[in-house]
C-alpha positions as CSV (number, residue, x, y, z in Angstrom):
1,X,-27.3,10.0,-0.7
2,X,-24.5,10.2,-3.2
3,X,-26.0,9.8,-6.8
4,X,-28.3,12.0,-8.7
5,X,-29.6,9.0,-10.9
6,X,-28.3,10.8,-14.0
7,X,-30.5,13.9,-13.4
8,X,-29.2,17.4,-13.6
9,X,-29.6,19.8,-10.9
10,X,-29.1,23.6,-10.5
11,X,-27.2,23.6,-7.2
12,X,-25.1,20.9,-5.6
13,X,-24.2,21.3,-1.8
14,X,-21.4,18.9,-1.1
15,X,-19.6,18.2,2.0
16,X,-16.1,16.6,1.6
17,X,-13.7,15.1,4.2
18,X,-13.0,11.9,6.2
19,X,-15.2,11.5,9.1
20,X,-12.8,8.8,10.5
21,X,-10.2,11.6,11.4
22,X,-12.0,13.9,13.8
23,X,-12.1,17.5,12.4
24,X,-11.5,16.4,8.8
25,X,-15.0,15.1,8.7
26,X,-16.4,18.7,9.1
27,X,-17.7,19.0,5.6
28,X,-19.8,15.8,5.8
29,X,-21.2,16.7,9.2
30,X,-22.0,20.2,8.0
31,X,-24.0,18.9,5.2
32,X,-25.7,16.4,7.5
33,X,-26.7,19.2,9.8
34,X,-27.9,21.3,6.9
35,X,-30.0,18.4,5.7
36,X,-31.5,18.0,9.2
37,X,-32.3,21.7,9.4
38,X,-33.7,22.5,6.0
39,X,-36.4,21.2,3.7
40,X,-35.4,19.8,0.3
41,X,-36.4,22.1,-2.4
42,X,-36.4,21.8,-6.2
43,X,-33.2,22.5,-8.0
44,X,-30.9,21.9,-4.9
45,X,-29.3,18.6,-4.1
46,X,-27.4,17.8,-0.9
47,X,-24.7,15.2,-0.7
48,X,-22.0,13.7,1.5
49,X,-19.1,13.4,-0.8
50,X,-16.7,11.9,1.9
51,X,-13.4,11.1,0.3
52,X,-14.7,9.7,-3.1
53,X,-12.6,12.4,-5.0
54,X,-12.7,11.6,-8.7
55,X,-15.8,9.4,-8.2
56,X,-17.7,12.6,-7.5
57,X,-17.2,13.7,-11.2
58,X,-20.6,12.6,-12.3
59,X,-22.1,14.8,-9.5
60,X,-20.1,17.8,-10.6
61,X,-20.9,17.4,-14.2
62,X,-24.7,17.1,-13.4
63,X,-24.8,20.5,-11.6
64,X,-24.5,24.3,-12.7
65,X,-23.4,25.7,-9.4
66,X,-21.6,24.1,-6.4
67,X,-21.4,24.9,-2.8
68,X,-18.6,22.9,-1.0
69,X,-18.1,22.6,2.8
70,X,-14.7,21.5,3.8
71,X,-11.6,22.0,6.0
72,X,-9.2,24.6,4.7
73,X,-5.7,25.6,5.9
74,X,-6.1,29.2,6.2
75,X,-3.1,29.3,8.5
76,X,-5.4,30.6,11.1
77,X,-6.5,29.7,14.5
78,X,-8.7,26.5,14.7
79,X,-12.4,27.4,14.2
80,X,-11.7,30.2,12.0
81,X,-14.3,30.1,9.2
82,X,-14.5,31.9,5.7
83,X,-16.5,31.8,2.6
84,X,-14.2,31.8,-0.3
85,X,-15.0,32.5,-4.0
86,X,-13.1,33.4,-7.2
87,X,-9.3,33.6,-7.1
88,X,-9.3,32.8,-3.4
89,X,-10.5,29.2,-4.4
90,X,-6.9,28.6,-5.3
91,X,-6.0,28.4,-1.7
92,X,-8.6,25.7,-1.3
93,X,-8.3,23.6,-4.3
94,X,-4.4,23.4,-4.4
95,X,-3.9,22.4,-0.7
96,X,-4.4,19.0,0.9
97,X,-5.4,19.4,4.5
98,X,-4.3,16.0,5.4
99,X,-2.9,12.8,3.7
100,X,-6.3,11.4,3.9
101,X,-7.9,14.0,1.6
102,X,-8.1,13.6,-2.2
103,X,-7.4,16.7,-4.4
104,X,-10.6,18.4,-5.3
105,X,-8.9,20.6,-7.8
106,X,-8.2,17.3,-9.9
107,X,-12.0,16.6,-9.9
108,X,-12.7,20.0,-11.2
109,X,-10.1,19.6,-13.9
110,X,-11.7,16.3,-14.9
111,X,-15.0,18.0,-15.1
112,X,-13.6,20.6,-17.4
113,X,-11.8,18.0,-19.6
114,X,-15.3,16.4,-20.0
115,X,-16.7,19.6,-21.2
116,X,-18.4,21.0,-18.1
117,X,-17.5,24.2,-16.4
118,X,-19.5,25.3,-13.5
119,X,-21.2,28.6,-13.5
120,X,-20.4,29.3,-9.9
121,X,-18.5,27.6,-7.1
122,X,-18.4,28.7,-3.4
123,X,-16.5,27.1,-0.5
124,X,-17.6,27.4,3.1
125,X,-14.0,26.6,4.8
126,X,-13.1,26.1,8.3
127,X,-9.7,25.7,10.0
128,X,-9.5,22.4,11.7
129,X,-8.3,21.8,15.3
130,X,-7.5,18.1,15.4
131,X,-7.0,15.7,12.5
132,X,-5.1,12.8,14.1
133,X,-7.8,11.3,16.4
134,X,-8.7,8.1,14.5
135,X,-12.4,7.2,15.0
136,X,-13.2,10.5,16.8
137,X,-16.0,12.8,16.0
138,X,-15.6,16.6,15.6
139,X,-13.9,18.4,18.4
140,X,-16.2,20.6,20.6
141,X,-14.6,23.8,18.8
142,X,-15.7,22.6,15.5
143,X,-19.0,21.3,16.6
144,X,-19.7,24.8,17.6
145,X,-19.0,26.0,14.1
146,X,-21.6,23.7,12.6
147,X,-24.6,26.1,12.9
148,X,-22.7,29.1,11.4
149,X,-21.6,26.8,8.4
150,X,-25.2,25.8,8.0
151,X,-26.4,29.2,7.8
152,X,-23.7,30.3,5.5
153,X,-24.8,27.8,3.1
154,X,-28.4,28.7,3.3
155,X,-27.4,32.4,2.7
156,X,-25.3,31.5,-0.4
157,X,-28.4,29.5,-1.8
158,X,-30.6,32.5,-1.1
159,X,-28.1,34.9,-2.8
160,X,-28.3,32.5,-5.8
161,X,-32.0,32.6,-5.9
162,X,-32.6,29.3,-4.2
163,X,-34.0,30.2,-0.7
164,X,-34.5,27.2,1.6
165,X,-37.1,26.8,4.4
166,X,-36.4,25.3,7.8
167,X,-38.1,22.0,8.8
168,X,-40.9,21.9,11.2
169,X,-40.0,21.2,14.8
170,X,-39.9,17.6,15.5
171,X,-40.1,16.6,11.9
172,X,-38.8,13.1,11.2
173,X,-35.8,13.3,8.8
174,X,-34.5,10.7,6.5
175,X,-30.8,10.2,7.2
176,X,-28.4,11.8,4.6
177,X,-25.6,9.3,5.5
178,X,-25.8,5.5,6.2
179,X,-27.4,5.0,9.6
180,X,-24.2,3.5,11.1
181,X,-22.3,6.7,10.6
182,X,-25.0,9.2,11.5
183,X,-23.4,11.6,13.9
184,X,-25.3,10.7,17.1
185,X,-24.7,6.9,16.7
186,X,-21.1,7.4,15.5
187,X,-20.1,9.3,18.6
188,X,-22.1,7.5,21.2
189,X,-21.0,4.2,20.0
190,X,-17.4,4.7,19.7
191,X,-15.2,2.0,21.4
192,X,-13.1,3.0,24.4
193,X,-9.5,3.9,24.1
194,X,-8.7,0.6,25.8
195,X,-10.4,-1.2,22.9
196,X,-9.6,1.0,19.9
197,X,-6.3,2.8,19.6
198,X,-6.8,6.5,18.8
199,X,-3.7,7.1,16.7
200,X,-2.6,3.9,15.1
201,X,-2.0,0.2,15.9
202,X,0.0,0.2,19.1
203,X,1.6,-3.1,18.1
204,X,3.5,-1.2,15.6
205,X,4.2,1.9,17.7
206,X,6.0,0.2,20.6
207,X,9.1,-0.5,18.8
208,X,11.6,1.4,16.7
209,X,11.0,1.6,12.9
210,X,12.5,-1.5,11.1
211,X,13.1,-3.5,14.4
212,X,12.5,-7.1,13.7
213,X,10.2,-8.9,16.1
214,X,10.6,-12.8,16.6
215,X,7.7,-14.7,17.7
216,X,8.9,-17.9,19.5
217,X,5.7,-19.6,18.5
218,X,6.1,-19.0,14.6
219,X,8.9,-21.1,12.8
220,X,11.4,-18.9,11.0
221,X,11.4,-18.7,7.3
222,X,15.2,-19.2,7.4
223,X,15.2,-22.4,9.4
C-alpha cells in the first residue's frame, strides 16, 4: 500500500528500511505491526516506504504531517529507542545507517524544492542490532521493540489530534505489504543456510579479491 492515488492526507505514517537485511527492516515491520493493531481512520495514511527513496516524494508532498519509523545510529546500545523532533532530526536525516539505505534528507529537500514543506515531522528511531544477515527477519531484540514503537506512533497521532482505535480481537486485516513478504511468511519460509548464504555469495568469498579462477570446461578468451 504505497500510493495515495493523488489524494492528500493530514498525516502519513511511513516505515522505511530494507527488510532483506535483518534489523534494517524495522521501519517497515513496525508500520506493518501498527496496521495490524489499529483501525484505519480518516486523515491518516499508513505506508511501507521500503527503500524507495526519492520515489516517495509524491507521498510526502501529499501530506501535511509525517511520522517516520526507521533505524537510527544513536551511538547507543542495540534496542535503544527514541522519538526525535526538531533540531534532533539532523542526526537521523543526515546519517545512512547502512549502504542499503537511501538518504531521506534528499527526499525532504526535493519536496521543499517542489514547494511543499511539512507542518510537522517526527521520527521513531531504534538502534539496530544486526544489519548483515541477508534474508533474515528482525533479531529477537528488535522484535521486542515493535510494540513500543507501535504505541509511540499511536501516542504521537493522539497528540496531533488523530487518536486511533485498536482493532477487535480476531479481526481479519488486509495485509499492508505484499503477501509474500508479510512477516510471518517471510520468516517461516526462509531457506536454510545450506541453501541460501547469509552474508553474500560464497563463490566469491572463498578466494582472495582479484584472484583469477580458471574453469577447465570453459575455453579461454585468450586461446
